[in-house]
C-alpha positions, 0 to 999 in steps of 0.5 A: 246814676247821677243827675248829669248822667241823665242829660243828653249833653256830654260837654259845654263850651263857654265864651270868655268875655261877657260870660265868664266875666262881667257883662260887657255892656257894663264893662264898656259903660264903666270904662267910659265913665272912668275916661270921662268920654261920652256914652256910646264912644266905644261902641261907635269906634267898635262899629266903625269898619276900622274898629272891626278890622282892628278887633279881627286882626287882634283876635287872629294874632295878626297885630299886637296889643300895642297896635290895637291900643294905638289904632282904637285910641285914635278912633275914640279920641283917647290916649293909647297907653295901656288902653286894653287894660283900661277898657277891661278893668272891670271885667271881673270873674262871673263867679256863679258861672265859673262855679257851675262850670266846675260843678258840671266838670265834676259831674263828668261833663267836658268843659271848654272855653272858646274865646276870641282872644285879645292877646296876652302881652303886655296885658293878660285878661285871662290872668287870675281865672285859672282857666287851665285848671278849671276847664278841660280845654281852653281855645284862644283864637290868636293861638289857632288863627281862627275866630268865632263865628267861623266854623273852624273855630268851633271845630277846634274846640270839638276836637279838643273835647272829643265830642260832636256838636250835637252833644254840646251846649254853647254859651255866648253873649253874641247872637252871631256866635250863637246862630253860627254854633246852632247851625253846626249842631250846638244847643245855644245858651244866651249868656247875658245874665249870670243867674239865667245862665246858671239856672239854664245850665243846671236844667239842661245838664240835670245838675242840682242846685248848690 
């Protein structure tokens, strides 16, 4: 029997932004440096109720990227042209986490992405990650009309994987999402540091080091 078979977990669900990509605090810092705007400009706009509403509506597919670009640019005081792509320019793949996801899947563990998506047109932040061939399921909020931390979003991915929450690990960089998942029965894994995530998943899933 392989080591993964000894684990009580049959599945692991990954957030996308900040878990399968570079840390989002760093992504935001690099964005502000490139735009030559004051540190904290992005997070102030994000914490503004108008900014929160723009993100929520984009994640649910109720507005276009162009709508978000115009609204969020106005809150930050920057140009709107292709803003989402400029913001996510340095959201590079987190290769060690992607590697352990592939290792887990090869060992018989079901894997999925559950992302509060930011749209795919005209800029596709998922391009180049080959998610459909890497994971058993990819659940993007805009395609289902539900978003984390709503319980319905977690249920969609459980249904796709055919497992219960108690059999599933959930990796995210948001405390709100982790708390919501834990309330439903998932075992949460904080996803702020790639090396920590990889070590923790190998430990919980009984995967050998590579």
